[in-house]
C-alpha positions as CSV (number, residue, x, y, z in Angstrom):
1,M,58.5,47.1,-37.8
2,D,57.4,45.5,-41.1
3,G,60.8,46.2,-42.6
4,D,62.8,44.8,-39.6
5,K,64.5,41.5,-40.1
6,V,64.0,38.7,-37.7
7,N,67.0,38.2,-35.5
8,P,68.9,35.0,-36.6
9,V,69.1,33.7,-33.1
10,T,65.4,34.2,-32.6
11,L,64.7,32.5,-35.9
12,Q,67.0,29.6,-35.0
13,V,65.1,29.2,-31.7
14,L,61.7,29.3,-33.4
15,N,62.8,26.7,-36.0
16,G,64.1,24.5,-33.2
17,L,60.9,24.7,-31.3
18,I,58.9,23.9,-34.5
19,E,61.1,20.9,-35.2
20,S,60.8,19.7,-31.6
21,Q,57.0,20.1,-31.5
22,T,56.8,18.3,-34.9
23,K,58.9,15.4,-33.5
24,L,56.7,15.3,-30.4
25,R,53.5,15.3,-32.5
26,D,54.8,12.5,-34.8
27,A,55.8,10.4,-31.7
28,A,52.4,11.0,-30.1
29,E,50.6,10.0,-33.3
30,K,52.8,6.9,-33.6
31,R,52.1,5.9,-29.9
32,W,48.4,6.6,-30.4
33,S,48.3,4.5,-33.6
34,F,50.1,1.7,-31.7
35,A,47.7,1.9,-28.8
36,R,44.7,2.0,-31.0
37,E,45.9,-1.1,-32.9
38,A,46.6,-2.9,-29.6
39,L,43.2,-2.0,-28.4
40,F,41.6,-3.4,-31.6
41,N,43.7,-6.6,-31.2
42,L,42.4,-7.0,-27.6
43,A,38.8,-6.3,-28.8
44,R,39.2,-9.1,-31.4
45,L,39.8,-11.5,-28.5
46,V,37.0,-10.3,-26.1
47,A,34.5,-8.5,-28.3
48,A,34.7,-10.1,-31.8
49,D,30.9,-10.1,-32.1
50,W,30.7,-6.4,-31.4
51,L,33.5,-5.6,-33.9
52,E,31.8,-7.7,-36.6
53,E,28.5,-5.8,-36.0
54,R,30.2,-2.5,-36.2
55,Q,32.0,-3.6,-39.4
56,Q,28.7,-4.1,-41.1
57,Q,27.6,-0.6,-40.2
58,K,28.1,2.4,-42.5
59,G,31.7,3.6,-42.3
60,G,33.0,0.3,-40.8
61,L,35.6,0.3,-38.1
62,E,37.2,3.5,-39.2
63,L,34.4,5.5,-37.5
64,V,34.7,3.6,-34.2
65,R,35.7,6.2,-31.5
66,I,38.6,5.2,-29.2
67,E,36.5,6.0,-26.2
68,E,33.7,3.7,-27.3
69,L,36.2,0.9,-28.1
70,S,37.9,1.3,-24.7
71,R,34.5,1.1,-22.9
72,V,33.5,-2.1,-24.7
73,V,36.8,-3.7,-24.1
74,F,36.7,-2.7,-20.4
75,E,33.2,-4.1,-20.0
76,R,34.0,-7.4,-21.7
77,V,37.3,-7.9,-19.7
78,A,35.5,-7.0,-16.5
79,A,32.8,-9.6,-17.3
80,L,35.3,-12.2,-18.0
81,H,37.2,-11.4,-14.8
82,S,34.0,-11.6,-12.8
83,A,33.1,-14.9,-14.4
84,Y,36.5,-16.2,-13.5
85,V,36.6,-14.9,-9.9
86,H,32.9,-15.5,-9.0
87,P,30.6,-18.4,-9.7
88,D,28.2,-17.8,-12.6
89,A,24.5,-17.8,-11.5
90,E,23.6,-19.7,-14.7
91,Q,26.2,-22.4,-13.9
92,L,24.8,-22.7,-10.4
93,R,21.3,-23.0,-11.8
94,K,22.4,-25.8,-14.2
95,A,24.3,-27.6,-11.4
96,Q,21.2,-27.4,-9.2
97,T,19.0,-28.7,-12.0
98,R,21.3,-31.6,-12.5
99,I,21.4,-32.4,-8.8
100,T,17.6,-32.3,-8.8
101,E,17.6,-34.8,-11.7
102,L,20.0,-37.0,-9.9
103,N,17.9,-36.9,-6.7
104,G,14.9,-38.0,-8.8
105,Q,16.9,-40.9,-10.4
106,L,18.2,-41.9,-6.9
107,E,14.6,-41.9,-5.6
108,Q,13.4,-44.0,-8.5
109,S,16.3,-46.4,-8.1
110,S,15.5,-46.7,-4.4
111,L,11.8,-47.5,-5.1
112,L,12.9,-50.1,-7.6
113,C,15.3,-51.6,-5.2
114,N,12.7,-51.8,-2.5
115,G,10.3,-53.4,-4.9
116,L,12.9,-56.1,-5.8
117,Q,13.5,-56.6,-2.1
118,R,9.8,-57.2,-1.5
119,D,9.8,-59.7,-4.4
120,R,12.8,-61.5,-2.8
121,D,11.0,-61.6,0.6
122,E,8.0,-63.1,-1.0
123,A,10.1,-65.6,-2.8
124,N,11.9,-66.6,0.4
125,L,8.6,-67.1,2.1
126,E,7.3,-69.3,-0.7
127,I,10.6,-71.3,-0.6
128,T,10.1,-71.7,3.2
129,R,6.5,-72.9,2.7
130,L,7.6,-75.5,0.1
131,K,10.4,-76.7,2.3
132,T,8.0,-77.1,5.1
133,Q,5.7,-79.2,3.0
134,A,8.6,-81.4,1.8
135,E,10.0,-82.0,5.2
136,N,6.9,-82.9,7.2
137,N,8.5,-86.2,8.2
138,K,11.6,-84.6,9.7
139,P,12.1,-83.8,13.4
140,K,10.3,-80.7,14.6
141,A,13.6,-79.0,15.3
142,A,14.6,-79.5,11.7
143,Q,11.2,-78.4,10.5
144,A,11.4,-75.3,12.7
145,A,14.9,-74.5,11.4
146,A,13.8,-75.0,7.8
147,S,10.7,-72.8,8.3
148,A,12.5,-69.9,9.9
149,P,11.7,-66.6,8.2
150,V,14.4,-65.0,6.2
151,A,15.7,-61.8,7.8
152,A,14.3,-58.7,6.2
153,P,16.8,-56.7,4.3
154,R,18.0,-53.3,5.4
155,P,16.0,-50.5,3.9
156,V,18.0,-48.5,1.3
157,S,18.5,-44.9,2.5
158,T,18.1,-42.1,0.0
159,P,20.3,-39.2,1.3
160,E,19.4,-35.9,-0.3
161,L,22.2,-34.5,-2.4
162,A,23.1,-30.9,-1.4
163,L,24.6,-28.2,-3.6
164,P,28.1,-27.7,-2.3
165,S,28.7,-24.2,-0.9
166,P,31.8,-22.4,-2.4
167,N,34.4,-20.9,-0.1
168,W,33.2,-17.3,-0.6
169,Y,29.7,-18.3,0.5
170,Q,30.9,-20.1,3.6
171,E,33.0,-17.1,4.6
172,W,30.1,-14.8,4.0
173,A,27.6,-17.0,5.9
174,T,29.9,-16.9,9.0
175,S,30.7,-13.2,8.9
176,E,29.3,-10.5,11.1
177,G,26.0,-9.1,9.9
178,F,25.1,-12.1,7.7
179,E,21.5,-12.3,8.9
180,K,20.6,-8.8,7.8
181,Q,22.6,-9.1,4.6
182,A,20.9,-12.4,3.7
183,F,17.5,-10.7,4.4
184,I,18.3,-8.0,1.8
185,I,19.4,-10.6,-0.8
186,R,16.2,-12.7,-0.3
187,L,14.0,-9.6,-0.3
188,M,15.5,-8.3,-3.6
189,G,15.4,-11.8,-5.2
190,D,11.8,-12.6,-4.0
191,T,10.2,-9.2,-4.9
192,G,12.4,-7.5,-7.5
193,L,12.5,-4.3,-5.3
194,S,15.0,-2.0,-6.9
195,L,14.8,1.3,-5.0
196,R,17.2,1.7,-2.1
197,P,14.8,3.6,0.2
198,E,12.2,0.9,-0.1
199,I,14.7,-1.8,0.7
200,M,16.1,0.1,3.7
201,K,12.5,0.6,5.0
202,A,11.8,-3.1,4.7
203,L,15.0,-3.9,6.5
204,T,14.5,-1.5,9.4
205,D,10.8,-2.6,9.7
206,K,11.9,-6.2,9.9
207,Y,14.4,-5.6,12.7
208,E,12.3,-2.8,14.3
209,A,15.2,-0.4,14.0
210,A,15.4,3.3,13.3
211,R,15.5,4.5,9.7
212,T,19.1,5.6,10.3
213,S,20.2,2.4,12.0
214,G,23.9,2.0,11.7
215,A,23.7,-1.8,11.6
216,C,21.2,-1.7,8.8
217,V,23.2,0.9,6.8
218,R,26.4,-1.2,7.3
219,A,24.6,-4.4,6.1
220,F,23.6,-2.7,2.9
221,T,26.9,-0.9,2.4
222,H,28.8,-4.2,2.9
223,L,26.8,-5.9,0.2
224,V,27.7,-3.1,-2.2
225,E,31.4,-3.4,-1.3
226,L,31.3,-7.2,-1.9
227,E,29.5,-6.5,-5.2
228,F,26.5,-8.6,-4.2
229,I,24.5,-5.5,-5.0
230,L,25.1,-3.0,-7.8
231,T,23.8,0.6,-7.4
232,A,23.1,3.3,-10.0
233,E,22.0,6.9,-9.8
234,T,18.7,8.1,-11.4
235,E,18.0,11.3,-13.1
236,G,15.2,13.5,-11.7
237,G,11.9,12.3,-10.5
238,L,9.9,12.7,-7.2
239,K,10.7,15.3,-4.6
240,G,14.2,15.6,-3.1
241,R,17.2,13.7,-4.2
242,P,16.4,11.0,-6.8
243,P,16.7,7.6,-5.2
244,Q,19.4,5.1,-6.1
245,T,18.3,2.0,-8.0
246,V,19.8,-1.3,-7.0
247,R,20.0,-4.8,-8.5
248,L,21.7,-8.1,-7.7
249,G,25.1,-8.5,-9.2
250,R,26.4,-11.9,-10.4
251,L,27.6,-12.7,-6.9
252,G,24.3,-11.6,-5.4
253,E,22.3,-13.8,-7.8
254,S,24.6,-16.7,-6.8
255,A,24.0,-16.0,-3.1
256,Y,20.2,-15.9,-3.7
257,I,20.3,-19.3,-5.5
258,L,22.3,-20.8,-2.6
259,L,20.0,-19.3,0.0
260,T,16.7,-20.2,-1.6
261,G,17.3,-22.8,-4.4
262,K,15.6,-20.7,-7.0
263,Q,16.3,-18.0,-9.6
264,P,15.9,-14.3,-8.4
265,A,13.3,-12.0,-9.9
266,Q,14.4,-9.2,-12.2
267,A,14.8,-5.8,-10.6
268,E,11.5,-4.0,-11.2
269,F,13.2,-0.7,-12.3
270,D,15.2,-2.5,-15.0
271,E,12.1,-4.5,-16.0
272,I,10.0,-1.5,-16.9
273,R,12.5,1.3,-17.7
274,S,12.7,0.6,-21.4
275,A,8.9,1.1,-21.7
276,H,9.0,4.6,-20.3
277,S,10.5,7.9,-21.5
278,T,12.7,8.9,-18.5
279,D,14.1,7.7,-15.2
280,A,11.8,10.2,-13.5
281,H,8.6,8.9,-15.2
282,T,9.7,5.3,-14.3
283,L,10.2,6.2,-10.7
284,L,6.8,7.9,-10.5
285,I,5.1,4.8,-12.0
286,L,6.8,2.6,-9.4
287,K,5.6,5.0,-6.7
288,A,2.1,5.0,-8.0
289,A,2.0,1.3,-8.2
290,K,3.1,0.9,-4.6
291,I,0.4,3.3,-3.4
292,L,-2.3,1.5,-5.4
293,E,-1.1,-1.8,-3.9
294,T,-1.5,-0.4,-0.4
295,E,-5.1,0.6,-1.4
296,G,-6.0,-2.9,-2.3
297,Y,-5.4,-2.8,-6.0
298,E,-3.7,-5.8,-7.8
299,I,-1.0,-4.5,-10.1
300,L,-1.2,-6.6,-13.3
301,R,1.4,-4.8,-15.4
302,K,3.4,-1.6,-15.3
303,G,5.8,-2.2,-18.2
304,E,5.4,-2.3,-22.0
305,M,1.8,-2.8,-23.1
306,A,-0.7,-1.6,-25.8
307,F,-4.4,-2.1,-26.3
308,T,-5.9,-1.9,-29.8
309,L,-9.3,-0.5,-30.4
310,P,-11.6,-2.0,-33.0
311,D,-10.8,0.8,-35.5
312,G,-7.1,0.2,-35.2
313,R,-6.2,3.0,-32.7
314,T,-4.0,2.1,-29.8
315,T,-3.5,3.2,-26.2
316,S,-0.6,2.4,-23.8
317,P,-1.5,3.0,-20.2
318,D,1.3,3.1,-17.6
319,I,-0.3,0.8,-15.1
320,L,-2.9,-2.0,-15.6
321,A,-4.5,-2.7,-12.2
322,R,-7.5,-4.6,-10.9
323,K,-9.9,-4.2,-8.0
324,N,-13.2,-5.9,-7.2
325,G,-13.0,-7.7,-10.5
326,K,-12.7,-4.5,-12.5
327,E,-9.6,-3.7,-14.6
328,L,-8.3,-0.1,-14.5
329,H,-6.1,1.6,-17.1
330,V,-4.0,4.2,-15.1
331,E,-2.1,7.0,-16.7
332,V,0.8,8.4,-14.7
333,E,1.7,12.0,-15.5
334,R,4.6,14.3,-14.6
335,D,4.0,17.2,-17.0
336,T,1.8,18.4,-19.8
337,G,4.6,19.4,-22.2
338,K,4.9,16.0,-24.0
339,G,4.0,16.1,-27.6
340,D,1.9,18.5,-29.6
341,A,-1.7,19.4,-28.6
342,N,-3.3,17.2,-31.2
343,A,-1.3,14.2,-30.0
344,R,-2.3,14.8,-26.4
345,E,-5.9,15.1,-27.4
346,R,-5.8,11.8,-29.3
347,K,-4.0,10.2,-26.3
348,W,-6.9,11.0,-23.9
349,Q,-9.6,10.1,-26.4
350,N,-8.0,6.7,-27.1
351,A,-7.5,6.1,-23.3
352,F,-11.2,7.0,-22.7
353,D,-12.4,4.6,-25.4
354,A,-10.2,1.8,-24.4
355,G,-11.3,2.2,-20.8
356,Q,-15.0,2.1,-21.9
357,G,-15.7,5.6,-20.5
358,Y,-13.4,5.4,-17.5
359,L,-10.1,7.4,-17.0
360,Y,-7.8,7.0,-14.1
361,V,-5.0,9.6,-13.8
362,F,-2.2,9.7,-11.2
363,C,-0.3,13.0,-11.1
364,E,2.8,14.3,-9.5
365,T,1.4,17.5,-8.1
366,E,-1.9,19.2,-7.3
367,A,-1.2,22.0,-9.7
368,L,-0.5,19.5,-12.5
369,Q,-3.7,17.7,-11.7
370,K,-5.7,20.9,-12.3
371,R,-4.0,21.6,-15.6
372,L,-4.5,18.0,-16.8
373,S,-8.2,18.1,-15.8
374,Q,-8.7,21.0,-18.1
375,E,-6.7,19.3,-20.9
376,I,-8.6,16.0,-20.6
377,K,-12.1,17.7,-20.5
378,H,-11.1,19.7,-23.6
379,A,-10.0,16.5,-25.4
380,L,-13.2,14.6,-24.4
381,A,-15.5,17.4,-25.6
382,S,-15.8,15.9,-29.0
383,E,-18.3,13.1,-29.8
384,A,-20.1,13.7,-26.5
385,R,-17.4,11.8,-24.6
386,L,-17.4,14.3,-21.8
387,E,-21.0,13.7,-20.8
388,R,-20.3,10.0,-20.5
389,A,-16.9,10.3,-18.8
390,N,-15.9,8.8,-15.5
391,L,-12.8,10.7,-14.6
392,Y,-10.8,9.8,-11.5
393,M,-7.7,11.8,-10.5
394,T,-5.2,11.9,-7.6
395,N,-1.8,13.4,-6.9
396,L,1.2,12.8,-4.7
397,D,0.7,16.1,-2.8
398,A,-2.8,15.0,-1.8
399,I,-1.7,11.5,-0.8
400,G,1.1,13.0,1.3
401,K,-1.4,15.1,3.1
402,N,-3.7,12.1,3.6
403,Q,-6.5,13.8,1.7
404,R,-9.4,11.6,0.6
405,H,-12.5,11.9,-1.5
406,P,-15.7,11.9,0.6
407,D,-16.2,8.3,-0.5
408,G,-13.0,7.4,1.3
409,S,-11.0,6.6,-1.9
410,L,-7.6,8.1,-2.9
411,W,-9.2,9.5,-6.1
412,V,-9.6,13.0,-4.7
413,S,-11.1,14.4,-7.9
414,Q,-14.0,12.5,-9.5
415,K,-16.2,13.4,-12.4
416,K,-19.1,11.1,-13.2
417,P,-21.9,11.3,-15.8
């Protein structure tokens, strides 16, 4: 076979295929280059700041991947389109602030006008008195006519200026299901609730409906379809399917402003997510905070925080709570595999010292609580911390079974000096 010559026809066919593929490749590269340049030109219009920032980075624009560039352009164009189609919440806020200022100016002008009118009335009365004195010798009828009181001026009305409702809002306000939808918007804007199950529970409780109520589900779904509410999936955390997170979109923020006249609160998941390692940990912290609230604890913080000890060491609890005037540093734990053993040991020692001998730990499972209890006791064995320790622990499994400590608290495991 090595000595066989290639058939000329076969060779011609192969050369033709190679030439054809080469032309196709060159054409594809040319189209790709044209599309990339067009995308860059579009990015220079809608994302110039982003391009400038990337230009300053190592490698410059040559290292920008086409997928990344496409995503940035899409997001910027979508934002511009949304701003064009829907009213901007910030513009509405500025408009409402201006209207409030105008109402204040109108009220001040009205007060000034009423004051001037009182001055005029007093002047008219004084003129009448002087005329009466000057015309004492005239007939009584003339005197009476001269002394007739001047008619009081009409009071100046101060009609309240109202923020005009755009067409989309008027259509929404007259649509079917508006009452339930408006309740959801106000609930999210007032509280920052950002987990779909909690919002649906509040909605069905409000209207005394079943958890699977079709009307309540449709109300929520319709807000998502209208882009009043934006949803996102979470990764892991808690038992069962991870819950969706929700937040008000631009249109939802505008609707909240028009409904209440104030700015909405930030979604609590978004507010604290950056302070925690994963979606799952963030979800567990929100769950723990809700449980503590039902137990009468005031949640002071559950986002980024750090406490510095006198010797410079720091500790960062997951939740800062208060009850009966006492502040609690609560650690929320999902697993024991975070960091090396020495780092874990320092974590519990620092938390113990910052809490002045008190440790509060909220775990995901009963098994994890047992492992953590051993880990914490080992960490506190140094410097006689363990003898002085007040260790309070609980877990979702115990709470789900409504288990309690004999003292009635949710801290099912307690170790005291």
